[in-house]
KOLVO-524708 format. One record per residue (C-alpha): x, y, z; residue in one letter; residue number from 1. Coordinates in nm, 2 decimals, always signed. Layout:
REM residues N
X,Y,Z,a,NUM
...
END
This chain:
REM residues 357
+17.90,+9.77,+8.89,m,1
+17.60,+9.58,+8.87,s,2
+17.29,+9.81,+8.86,e,3
+17.03,+9.80,+9.08,q,4
+16.68,+9.95,+9.05,n,5
+16.50,+10.11,+9.41,f,6
+16.13,+10.16,+9.42,e,7
+16.08,+10.50,+9.68,i,8
+15.79,+10.60,+9.76,a,9
+15.75,+10.96,+9.80,v,10
+15.50,+11.13,+10.03,y,11
+15.58,+11.52,+9.94,p,12
+15.27,+11.62,+10.14,g,13
+15.16,+11.96,+10.28,d,14
+15.30,+12.30,+10.25,g,15
+15.66,+12.37,+10.17,i,16
+15.67,+11.98,+10.10,g,17
+15.62,+11.99,+9.76,p,18
+15.85,+12.21,+9.70,e,19
+16.14,+12.06,+9.89,v,20
+16.09,+11.73,+9.78,t,21
+16.09,+11.83,+9.42,c,22
+16.47,+11.92,+9.46,e,23
+16.58,+11.67,+9.63,a,24
+16.42,+11.46,+9.39,i,25
+16.59,+11.61,+9.11,r,26
+16.93,+11.54,+9.32,v,27
+16.84,+11.17,+9.33,l,28
+16.80,+11.12,+8.97,d,29
+17.14,+11.33,+8.90,v,30
+17.34,+11.11,+9.14,v,31
+17.13,+10.81,+9.03,a,32
+17.25,+10.86,+8.67,q,33
+17.58,+10.92,+8.80,q,34
+17.66,+10.58,+8.99,h,35
+17.44,+10.34,+8.77,g,36
+17.15,+10.27,+8.99,f,37
+16.75,+10.34,+8.85,t,38
+16.46,+10.47,+9.02,l,39
+16.09,+10.35,+9.02,s,40
+15.91,+10.64,+9.21,k,41
+15.53,+10.56,+9.34,r,42
+15.41,+10.96,+9.43,y,43
+15.14,+10.96,+9.70,l,44
+14.87,+11.26,+9.69,d,45
+14.82,+11.20,+10.07,w,46
+14.79,+11.49,+10.35,g,47
+14.58,+11.80,+10.36,y,48
+14.43,+11.79,+10.03,d,49
+14.35,+11.44,+10.04,y,50
+14.17,+11.49,+10.33,w,51
+14.00,+11.77,+10.21,k,52
+13.83,+11.59,+9.94,q,53
+13.77,+11.23,+10.15,h,54
+13.83,+11.33,+10.54,g,55
+14.13,+11.16,+10.57,q,56
+14.49,+11.20,+10.52,p,57
+14.57,+10.87,+10.35,a,58
+14.35,+10.62,+10.21,p,59
+14.26,+10.28,+10.42,d,60
+14.54,+10.06,+10.40,g,61
+14.77,+10.28,+10.36,f,62
+15.04,+10.09,+10.52,v,63
+15.01,+9.76,+10.36,d,64
+15.01,+9.94,+10.02,s,65
+15.39,+10.11,+10.13,l,66
+15.53,+9.75,+10.26,r,67
+15.71,+9.63,+9.91,d,68
+15.87,+9.96,+9.87,v,69
+16.25,+10.01,+9.92,d,70
+16.20,+10.35,+10.12,a,71
+15.96,+10.63,+10.17,i,72
+16.06,+10.96,+10.13,f,73
+15.86,+11.24,+10.29,l,74
+15.87,+11.65,+10.23,g,75
+15.63,+11.74,+10.53,a,76
+15.28,+11.75,+10.68,v,77
+15.03,+11.95,+10.82,g,78
+14.78,+12.28,+10.78,w,79
+14.75,+12.34,+11.12,p,80
+14.49,+12.61,+11.09,d,81
+14.20,+12.38,+10.93,d,82
+14.33,+12.02,+11.00,m,83
+14.39,+11.93,+11.35,p,84
+14.77,+11.85,+11.37,d,85
+14.73,+11.50,+11.52,h,86
+14.50,+11.40,+11.19,l,87
+14.78,+11.52,+10.97,s,88
+15.08,+11.34,+11.17,l,89
+14.83,+11.02,+11.19,a,90
+14.97,+10.87,+10.90,p,91
+15.33,+10.89,+10.99,l,92
+15.29,+10.75,+11.37,v,93
+15.13,+10.48,+11.17,s,94
+15.41,+10.40,+10.96,i,95
+15.67,+10.45,+11.23,r,96
+15.50,+10.19,+11.45,q,97
+15.33,+9.91,+11.19,a,98
+15.71,+9.90,+11.04,f,99
+15.89,+9.95,+11.35,d,100
+16.10,+10.21,+11.25,q,101
+16.25,+10.24,+11.57,y,102
+16.52,+10.43,+11.55,a,103
+16.48,+10.82,+11.44,c,104
+16.79,+10.92,+11.38,i,105
+16.81,+11.33,+11.33,r,106
+17.14,+11.46,+11.33,p,107
+17.27,+11.86,+11.43,a,108
+17.61,+11.97,+11.26,r,109
+17.69,+12.32,+11.11,l,110
+17.84,+12.30,+10.81,l,111
+18.15,+12.54,+10.69,p,112
+18.02,+12.89,+10.60,g,113
+17.74,+12.89,+10.84,l,114
+17.72,+13.08,+11.16,t,115
+17.55,+12.92,+11.44,s,116
+17.31,+13.12,+11.69,v,117
+17.58,+13.04,+11.95,l,118
+17.85,+13.32,+11.97,a,119
+18.17,+13.20,+11.97,g,120
+18.08,+12.84,+11.83,k,121
+18.18,+12.72,+11.49,g,122
+18.13,+12.39,+11.27,p,123
+18.42,+12.20,+11.48,d,124
+18.16,+12.23,+11.82,d,125
+17.84,+12.16,+11.68,i,126
+17.81,+11.77,+11.54,d,127
+17.53,+11.59,+11.74,i,128
+17.36,+11.30,+11.65,m,129
+17.01,+11.26,+11.88,v,130
+16.89,+10.92,+11.80,i,131
+16.52,+10.93,+11.98,r,132
+16.31,+10.61,+12.02,e,133
+16.06,+10.58,+11.77,n,134
+15.80,+10.28,+11.88,s,135
+15.68,+10.38,+12.22,e,136
+15.76,+10.61,+12.50,g,137
+15.51,+10.92,+12.51,e,138
+15.36,+10.84,+12.15,y,139
+15.18,+10.54,+12.20,i,140
+14.84,+10.62,+12.14,d,141
+14.76,+10.50,+12.51,n,142
+14.45,+10.70,+12.69,g,143
+14.13,+10.89,+12.68,g,144
+13.90,+11.21,+12.77,r,145
+13.61,+11.15,+13.00,f,146
+13.35,+11.37,+13.02,k,147
+13.49,+11.59,+12.73,q,148
+13.38,+11.95,+12.72,g,149
+13.28,+11.96,+13.08,t,150
+13.39,+12.13,+13.35,a,151
+13.49,+11.80,+13.51,d,152
+13.66,+11.68,+13.20,e,153
+13.97,+11.43,+13.25,v,154
+14.25,+11.36,+13.00,a,155
+14.48,+11.02,+13.06,i,156
+14.78,+10.97,+12.83,q,157
+15.04,+10.73,+12.94,t,158
+15.40,+10.66,+12.80,a,159
+15.45,+10.33,+12.72,l,160
+15.82,+10.20,+12.75,h,161
+15.93,+9.81,+12.71,t,162
+16.28,+9.64,+12.82,r,163
+16.31,+9.55,+12.47,k,164
+16.26,+9.91,+12.31,g,165
+16.50,+10.04,+12.57,v,166
+16.80,+9.79,+12.48,e,167
+16.73,+9.77,+12.15,r,168
+16.75,+10.19,+12.08,i,169
+17.08,+10.17,+12.37,l,170
+17.25,+9.92,+12.19,r,171
+17.20,+10.13,+11.88,f,172
+17.32,+10.40,+12.02,g,173
+17.65,+10.26,+12.13,f,174
+17.71,+10.13,+11.77,e,175
+17.66,+10.46,+11.64,q,176
+17.89,+10.61,+11.87,a,177
+18.17,+10.36,+11.77,r,178
+18.12,+10.49,+11.42,t,179
+18.19,+10.84,+11.55,r,180
+18.35,+10.98,+11.88,r,181
+18.26,+10.72,+12.08,r,182
+18.09,+10.91,+12.33,h,183
+17.72,+10.82,+12.45,l,184
+17.45,+11.04,+12.63,t,185
+17.11,+10.90,+12.76,m,186
+16.86,+11.18,+12.81,v,187
+16.64,+11.10,+13.10,t,188
+16.43,+11.24,+13.38,k,189
+16.46,+10.95,+13.58,s,190
+16.46,+11.18,+13.90,n,191
+16.10,+11.26,+13.82,a,192
+16.00,+10.98,+13.63,q,193
+16.09,+10.70,+13.91,r,194
+15.95,+10.37,+13.70,y,195
+16.00,+10.43,+13.34,s,196
+16.29,+10.62,+13.34,y,197
+16.45,+10.44,+13.63,v,198
+16.42,+10.14,+13.44,m,199
+16.63,+10.31,+13.14,w,200
+16.91,+10.41,+13.39,d,201
+16.89,+10.01,+13.51,d,202
+16.92,+9.89,+13.11,i,203
+17.17,+10.12,+13.07,l,204
+17.40,+9.99,+13.41,e,205
+17.35,+9.62,+13.26,e,206
+17.45,+9.66,+12.89,i,207
+17.73,+9.97,+12.92,k,208
+17.98,+9.68,+13.00,g,209
+17.96,+9.56,+12.67,d,210
+18.09,+9.86,+12.47,y,211
+18.41,+9.94,+12.67,p,212
+18.52,+10.16,+12.42,d,213
+18.25,+10.45,+12.47,v,214
+18.24,+10.66,+12.73,e,215
+17.89,+10.71,+12.85,t,216
+17.72,+10.98,+13.04,v,217
+17.38,+11.05,+13.22,r,218
+17.18,+11.38,+13.23,q,219
+16.80,+11.46,+13.28,h,220
+16.66,+11.62,+13.00,c,221
+16.62,+11.95,+13.15,d,222
+16.98,+11.97,+13.21,a,223
+17.06,+11.84,+12.87,a,224
+16.88,+12.14,+12.73,v,225
+17.08,+12.36,+12.92,m,226
+17.42,+12.21,+12.85,n,227
+17.34,+12.18,+12.41,f,228
+17.32,+12.54,+12.44,v,229
+17.63,+12.57,+12.72,r,230
+17.85,+12.32,+12.58,w,231
+17.74,+12.15,+12.29,p,232
+18.09,+12.05,+12.16,e,233
+18.08,+11.80,+12.46,r,234
+17.84,+11.60,+12.27,f,235
+17.84,+11.29,+12.04,d,236
+17.55,+11.05,+12.00,v,237
+17.27,+11.13,+12.22,v,238
+16.98,+10.88,+12.29,v,239
+16.64,+10.97,+12.45,a,240
+16.31,+10.90,+12.44,s,241
+16.03,+10.94,+12.16,n,242
+15.92,+11.31,+12.34,l,243
+16.21,+11.41,+12.48,f,244
+16.44,+11.34,+12.17,g,245
+16.14,+11.52,+11.95,d,246
+16.20,+11.83,+12.19,l,247
+16.63,+11.76,+12.15,l,248
+16.62,+11.77,+11.76,t,249
+16.41,+12.11,+11.73,d,250
+16.67,+12.28,+11.90,l,251
+16.96,+12.08,+11.80,g,252
+16.84,+12.22,+11.41,g,253
+16.87,+12.55,+11.56,i,254
+17.21,+12.56,+11.70,l,255
+17.32,+12.34,+11.32,g,256
+17.19,+12.64,+11.12,g,257
+16.82,+12.66,+11.13,g,258
+16.54,+12.37,+11.09,l,259
+16.64,+12.43,+10.71,g,260
+16.94,+12.25,+10.67,l,261
+16.77,+11.93,+10.93,a,262
+16.81,+11.61,+10.79,p,263
+16.64,+11.29,+10.97,s,264
+16.50,+10.95,+10.93,c,265
+16.29,+10.68,+11.08,n,266
+16.47,+10.33,+11.03,v,267
+16.43,+9.97,+11.11,n,268
+16.79,+9.94,+11.16,p,269
+16.73,+9.49,+11.06,e,270
+16.55,+9.61,+10.73,k,271
+16.27,+9.39,+10.79,n,272
+16.04,+9.69,+10.67,f,273
+16.09,+10.02,+10.45,p,274
+16.22,+10.31,+10.63,s,275
+16.11,+10.70,+10.60,m,276
+16.34,+10.96,+10.52,f,277
+16.21,+11.33,+10.60,e,278
+16.34,+11.70,+10.68,p,279
+16.32,+11.76,+11.02,v,280
+16.15,+12.13,+10.97,h,281
+15.76,+12.13,+10.93,g,282
+15.49,+12.22,+10.61,s,283
+15.56,+12.62,+10.69,a,284
+15.19,+12.71,+10.54,p,285
+15.32,+13.05,+10.60,d,286
+15.57,+13.01,+10.33,i,287
+15.40,+12.79,+10.10,a,288
+15.39,+12.86,+9.73,g,289
+15.69,+13.14,+9.76,q,290
+15.92,+12.96,+9.62,g,291
+16.18,+13.05,+9.94,i,292
+16.20,+12.71,+10.15,a,293
+16.50,+12.55,+10.19,n,294
+16.54,+12.20,+10.00,p,295
+16.88,+12.13,+10.20,v,296
+16.73,+11.91,+10.45,a,297
+16.52,+11.73,+10.20,a,298
+16.80,+11.64,+10.02,v,299
+17.05,+11.56,+10.32,l,300
+16.74,+11.34,+10.41,s,301
+16.86,+11.15,+10.08,l,302
+17.26,+11.12,+10.22,v,303
+17.10,+10.92,+10.50,m,304
+16.86,+10.73,+10.27,m,305
+17.13,+10.62,+10.01,l,306
+17.32,+10.54,+10.35,d,307
+17.07,+10.28,+10.41,h,308
+17.01,+10.16,+10.09,l,309
+17.39,+10.09,+10.04,g,310
+17.46,+10.36,+9.83,q,311
+17.77,+10.54,+10.05,p,312
+17.95,+10.66,+9.73,v,313
+17.67,+10.87,+9.63,a,314
+17.53,+10.95,+9.96,a,315
+17.90,+11.16,+10.01,k,316
+17.85,+11.31,+9.70,q,317
+17.56,+11.47,+9.76,i,318
+17.69,+11.59,+10.14,q,319
+17.98,+11.70,+9.97,a,320
+17.79,+11.89,+9.72,a,321
+17.60,+12.05,+9.97,v,322
+17.87,+12.18,+10.16,e,323
+18.07,+12.30,+9.86,s,324
+17.76,+12.49,+9.77,a,325
+17.69,+12.63,+10.07,i,326
+18.04,+12.75,+10.13,l,327
+18.05,+12.92,+9.78,a,328
+17.79,+13.12,+9.94,g,329
+17.46,+13.00,+9.77,h,330
+17.18,+13.04,+10.05,k,331
+16.82,+13.10,+10.07,t,332
+16.63,+13.35,+10.28,p,333
+16.65,+13.17,+10.58,d,334
+17.01,+13.13,+10.58,l,335
+17.08,+13.53,+10.50,g,336
+17.08,+13.46,+10.09,g,337
+16.86,+13.55,+9.82,e,338
+16.82,+13.22,+9.64,l,339
+16.49,+13.07,+9.52,s,340
+16.41,+12.71,+9.65,t,341
+16.47,+12.57,+9.30,q,342
+16.78,+12.80,+9.24,q,343
+16.96,+12.62,+9.51,m,344
+16.84,+12.30,+9.43,g,345
+17.04,+12.43,+9.09,d,346
+17.32,+12.51,+9.29,a,347
+17.38,+12.17,+9.45,i,348
+17.34,+12.00,+9.10,i,349
+17.58,+12.24,+8.98,s,350
+17.85,+12.10,+9.23,k,351
+17.75,+11.75,+9.16,l,352
+17.86,+11.77,+8.80,a,353
+18.19,+11.98,+8.90,s,354
+18.53,+11.87,+9.06,s,355
+18.41,+11.95,+9.35,d,356
+18.27,+11.70,+9.46,c,357
END
């Protein structure tokens, strides 16, 4: 095996972000040693504390400073009681757009040994991959406020959907479906949004013939939310716009056992730019510093990162270690257990070193 070196920008962030990131990096260091690749880690002190000192969450030119890394690993950002959310999220949105990370992949899978909030549904029923268009849609900063603070105030924010953006995320979704159960659901609101989402419908009809081996279904977002709860087993790959994908993945995370288990990535599939990997959960300031946050979502985000970096064997080993630890009853308080964040990390690392993985 030829040795590879990867440079990873580590952005622990705020709240529980540094706590779960610490455990994820411990796991990453173990598998790197086991599989013969090396890591150069560049730690970023951005976020809430940086904002308090400098009046902005990240330094000028922060995007350019990341162009040469192989991947970005993020813990969590935000301290909403003090720092406005749109400020804490600004660096993430800038990174996603500057590096054309147009595919946000958020799997929702109930692991063996866990119970879903849905009665009668088990691991065989909940295995959904939501692919969120990540570069445009409703999260484009396109609009403004007029007569702000007066009784006549007006706010306008306009979503932006392009043929290029829609077609490439749908094709990416089809390709992912081919690696899974060959079923794709596109989620829109074309019955009400007659221009943007009817365009999504038209593009799907134009290209689905290129993927005759994938069954294709269209659902409106309100129906999809209901059906995620009613029969999650009918979903495989789900493709949605930026906003709808964001909403569906929080629901998917809960169906899969909780946000403490939900990983995600923001990828540029062509690998022209670095991609970013992060747990779905937020910074949870209410439990920050208590050492009880679940690090599993952060650790499973490593699985996605290593797959992207061409280390599938190491990725599978981490996945197996997490599943083995949970099946053995190792759980943090959010899952009904008593382990600390570090103890959960210890349990996963122990499984990495055992024959179980």
